[in-house]
N, C-alpha and C positions, 0 to 999 in steps of 0.2 A: 337218182339226182337231187332227189328227196336229201338222202343222206348226205351229201355233198352240199347240197346250200344250211345244212344246221350243221354240216363242221365248221361251213365257213363265216357263219352266224356266230358262235363259238367262239372262235380266231377271234375273230374282232371284237366280242366283248372280255374276252381276257385282255389282249392289247390296251381297250378303252379305259379299262382298269388301274392296268397298271402307268399310263402314262398320266391319269386323277389322280394317285397314290404316295407317285412320286414329285411329286408338286412341294403340296403340305408339309414334308419331311424337310427339308431339302430348307423352305422360306424359315420353318420354327427352327431350324439349328441353325441358322443363318445369324437369326434373332436369339436366339438363348446367344450365340456368343457375342457377342455385341452390345446388349446391355444388359448394364448393370446391376446386380440381383440385389431382392431386397432387406436396406441396410447398410449396403455396401455401397463405395465412392469411385467413380470415373478417377484414372489415373489427374484430369487438372482437377475438380473436385477436391483431393486429394491434396494437390497440392499446393491449392488455396488454402485449406483449411489448416495446415503444416505452418503456413508462413502465415500465416493470422495467431499461431497459436506460437509463432518463433516474435510476433510482434507484440504481443502482449505481455509477453513475460519479462519482453523487454525494457518493459516501463518499470518493473520490480515492485514492488512492493512495498507499502509505504504506513509508519509508524507515528503519532504524534504522543507525544509524550511531554506531560506538564507539571509545575506545582501552582497555584493562583492562589495569594493572597485575601485575594478581595474579589475576585473575578473580571480583573480585565485581563488576563492573562489569558483566564479559559476562555471569556469573549473571541480572544484572537488565534487560540486553538481550535476550537469549533469552526470558524472560520476556514482556517485551513483544510481540518480534516474534510468538510464540507467541499471545498473545490480539489481534494488530491484524491476523493472520496479512500481516506485514510483509517488506518483502526483508531483504537486511546485508552493511551494509560493513564488512568491519573495520578501523580504521586501527593500522598495520604501522610503525616507525619501521626504515630501512633499518638500519642499528644499532640491533641489539633490546637491552632495559635489562635486565642479569642481576639475579642478587636479588643482587650486592653494588655494583650500579648504583646501585639501590635501595635502598639500605640509608642510612634517614637520621641516624644517629647516628654517622655517620661523615662527620667534616664535610672527609674526601681523596675522597669518592662522587663518583661522575658525576652525578646527582641533585640533591646539596649545589650543588657544583661551578656545575652547571648554574642552580642560583636566586636565589646569588648571584652569576652575571654573566648579567645580562635579553642580551643581545648572543648568548650559546652555547644558547641556546632554542629557537634556527630548525631545530626536530625533520624533517630531510627524512623524509619517509616514502615505502614501498611502490609506494602510490599514493594519489592523494589528489582525482579525480575519479572519479565513478561512472557506467559505461554509462547512459543514456537517462535523464541529469538529469533534464530538463526534464515526465518526465515524472509525477513525481514530487508530491503538492500539502503533505503533512504526512512533515517532518525529525524523527523524536527525535535528538536527538547526545548522546552519556553517556562520561562522564572518573569517574577519580576527584578526588577533593579533596587540590593537594597545595600547603602552605601559603598555606589560604586563596583560591585559586583554581584556574581549570582545568588537568589537567595539560597542559602546555605542548603536548605529540604532533598536540592536537587542532588547535593552533593553524593549522598549515600547512593542514587540511581545510576551515577557514572561510574561510582566505583565499581561496583558490584558488575556489570558487565562488560563483555567485550567486543569493539565496535568493527572489530576488523572487521577487511573491506564492504565497510557500511557506509553512505555520507550520511552525516550528520550535519544538521540547520538549525545553531542555535537562533532563539525569538525570545523580546527579553518585552516588560511594557515597566514604564515609569513617569513620574510626573513630569519631569522633567531632565533629570539625567539621559546619559546617552552607553549606548550597550557599552563605551570602555572595553576592557581589555576580559568580560567575562567570561566569550566566548573560548579564548582564545588559551582563559585558565582551568576548560572546564576541558580543553580539548590536553592538556599536560596534564591535568588528573588521570584521565581517561590513557593516555598513551598510546590509540589506538583508534583507525579509525580514518575518513578523512575531512577534518571539522572546514564547513565554509565558513565566510564573514560570518554569516546572521545579521539580521533587523532590529530596530529598536522600533518597537510602536507607544504611541500613546492611548490614554485613556480614549479617547475622542476618536480613536480610529477604524474607518469602516470598513465593511465588504469587500469592496473596491479597491481600496486602499492596498489591503492584505492582498488581493487577487493581482496587482501590476505587480508586486513583489514577487509574486509569483510566478508571472510569466517573465519576471528577467530571468527569473534564475535556469529557468527553464523546466519547469515542473509540471 
């Protein structure tokens, strides 16, 4: 009788241990199958991440290129760069223009001489190409208006680069002259790119004015 009782108790203990050991393994396996591992994403999170990356890529990368003779064009360029989170590339003549060079009322000044002698408008730049140029989708090009056209220090940059596949937006500053055909002439000089009409700003333009113009462009 004692032996029988001992056998029965042993069987009951084995059955109890088997029941207790099965449930945690099953739950653990289920959790392992459904829970993401550290550093991994669920399918919905991956889709959301992919969508976000595509949206960001769709905005394109922006560059603001400008030549500024007296600081007015630089001011507008800074407003554009701040509003669009753009990179900036400054066009610097290898031989900088002095205040005397820019004296339009002096018929012997450098800028007047270059205006009267178009062959002398080929102004060498410190640099006319941009690192990772191919990565930019939108390029703003700024300049002062000189005698109704873009200041010629920008010509070397336009001629040195391929604008294929890029949206190009001219902007200019002047005391009274309008944009005129300056943007169109640069587009013809480039021969590539999708050139928009552009905008002329006065020296008193505000940041709000520039941002309103950018909003009208949808950028």
